[in-house]
C-alpha beads as a LAMMPS data file, in Angstrom:
LAMMPS data file: protein, C-alpha beads

74 atoms
73 bonds

1 atom types
1 bond types

-500.0 500.0 xlo xhi
-500.0 500.0 ylo yhi
-500.0 500.0 zlo zhi

Masses

1 110.0

Atoms # bond

1 1 1 -232.318 380.279 -44.240
2 1 1 -228.713 380.745 -43.307
3 1 1 -226.692 378.725 -40.896
4 1 1 -223.814 379.509 -38.941
5 1 1 -222.089 376.773 -36.674
6 1 1 -218.683 375.997 -35.237
7 1 1 -217.810 372.446 -34.576
8 1 1 -215.372 372.230 -31.728
9 1 1 -213.271 368.977 -31.546
10 1 1 -210.828 368.347 -28.883
11 1 1 -207.692 366.217 -29.459
12 1 1 -205.998 364.273 -26.785
13 1 1 -203.783 365.972 -24.324
14 1 1 -200.099 365.418 -24.639
15 1 1 -198.220 364.457 -21.445
16 1 1 -195.832 367.281 -21.676
17 1 1 -197.853 369.776 -23.732
18 1 1 -201.261 371.118 -24.387
19 1 1 -203.935 369.775 -26.401
20 1 1 -204.990 371.741 -29.609
21 1 1 -208.746 372.629 -30.215
22 1 1 -209.672 372.863 -33.779
23 1 1 -213.035 373.781 -35.495
24 1 1 -214.697 373.548 -38.671
25 1 1 -216.595 376.573 -39.776
26 1 1 -219.944 376.075 -41.768
27 1 1 -221.824 379.195 -42.873
28 1 1 -224.375 379.578 -45.638
29 1 1 -227.688 377.919 -46.779
30 1 1 -228.063 374.204 -45.925
31 1 1 -230.593 373.640 -48.705
32 1 1 -228.026 374.628 -51.360
33 1 1 -226.980 371.778 -53.732
34 1 1 -223.180 372.788 -53.649
35 1 1 -220.826 372.600 -50.918
36 1 1 -217.615 374.736 -51.164
37 1 1 -214.619 373.997 -49.060
38 1 1 -212.091 376.552 -48.419
39 1 1 -209.270 377.330 -45.856
40 1 1 -210.129 379.796 -43.321
41 1 1 -213.356 381.129 -41.468
42 1 1 -213.062 384.619 -43.013
43 1 1 -212.689 383.395 -46.447
44 1 1 -215.783 381.216 -46.033
45 1 1 -217.725 384.216 -44.705
46 1 1 -216.632 386.417 -47.529
47 1 1 -217.395 383.817 -50.148
48 1 1 -220.845 383.350 -48.590
49 1 1 -221.612 386.901 -48.789
50 1 1 -220.386 387.259 -52.477
51 1 1 -222.270 384.302 -53.605
52 1 1 -225.759 385.270 -52.192
53 1 1 -225.509 382.623 -49.482
54 1 1 -224.354 379.316 -50.870
55 1 1 -223.133 376.733 -48.279
56 1 1 -219.316 376.982 -47.411
57 1 1 -217.156 375.259 -44.892
58 1 1 -213.910 377.060 -43.698
59 1 1 -211.101 374.814 -42.260
60 1 1 -208.515 375.984 -40.017
61 1 1 -205.732 374.739 -41.993
62 1 1 -205.460 372.627 -45.429
63 1 1 -204.435 369.511 -43.345
64 1 1 -207.366 369.816 -40.924
65 1 1 -209.515 367.352 -42.501
66 1 1 -209.967 364.860 -39.537
67 1 1 -213.487 365.725 -38.744
68 1 1 -214.608 367.088 -42.165
69 1 1 -216.514 363.889 -43.103
70 1 1 -218.608 363.966 -39.819
71 1 1 -219.536 367.677 -40.751
72 1 1 -220.437 367.080 -44.376
73 1 1 -222.753 364.181 -43.204
74 1 1 -224.524 365.985 -40.601

Bonds

1 1 1 2
2 1 2 3
3 1 3 4
4 1 4 5
5 1 5 6
6 1 6 7
7 1 7 8
8 1 8 9
9 1 9 10
10 1 10 11
11 1 11 12
12 1 12 13
13 1 13 14
14 1 14 15
15 1 15 16
16 1 16 17
17 1 17 18
18 1 18 19
19 1 19 20
20 1 20 21
21 1 21 22
22 1 22 23
23 1 23 24
24 1 24 25
25 1 25 26
26 1 26 27
27 1 27 28
28 1 28 29
29 1 29 30
30 1 30 31
31 1 31 32
32 1 32 33
33 1 33 34
34 1 34 35
35 1 35 36
36 1 36 37
37 1 37 38
38 1 38 39
39 1 39 40
40 1 40 41
41 1 41 42
42 1 42 43
43 1 43 44
44 1 44 45
45 1 45 46
46 1 46 47
47 1 47 48
48 1 48 49
49 1 49 50
50 1 50 51
51 1 51 52
52 1 52 53
53 1 53 54
54 1 54 55
55 1 55 56
56 1 56 57
57 1 57 58
58 1 58 59
59 1 59 60
60 1 60 61
61 1 61 62
62 1 62 63
63 1 63 64
64 1 64 65
65 1 65 66
66 1 66 67
67 1 67 68
68 1 68 69
69 1 69 70
70 1 70 71
71 1 71 72
72 1 72 73
73 1 73 74
């Protein structure tokens, strides 16, 4: 069983600017005992393919960890 999901999170909109939408890319086998975290959805997709389907999370930036704990727990 392979799993593909994007978690969209909206941050607050600034008075004189736009809000930033970010997502955490989750791909692979949810039954896997090991979770790999990398930067970028494409890297996660390629790594999943090369590892025969292990579980990967691709962040949209190395500092984008605000919602990571929620995704890992779910």
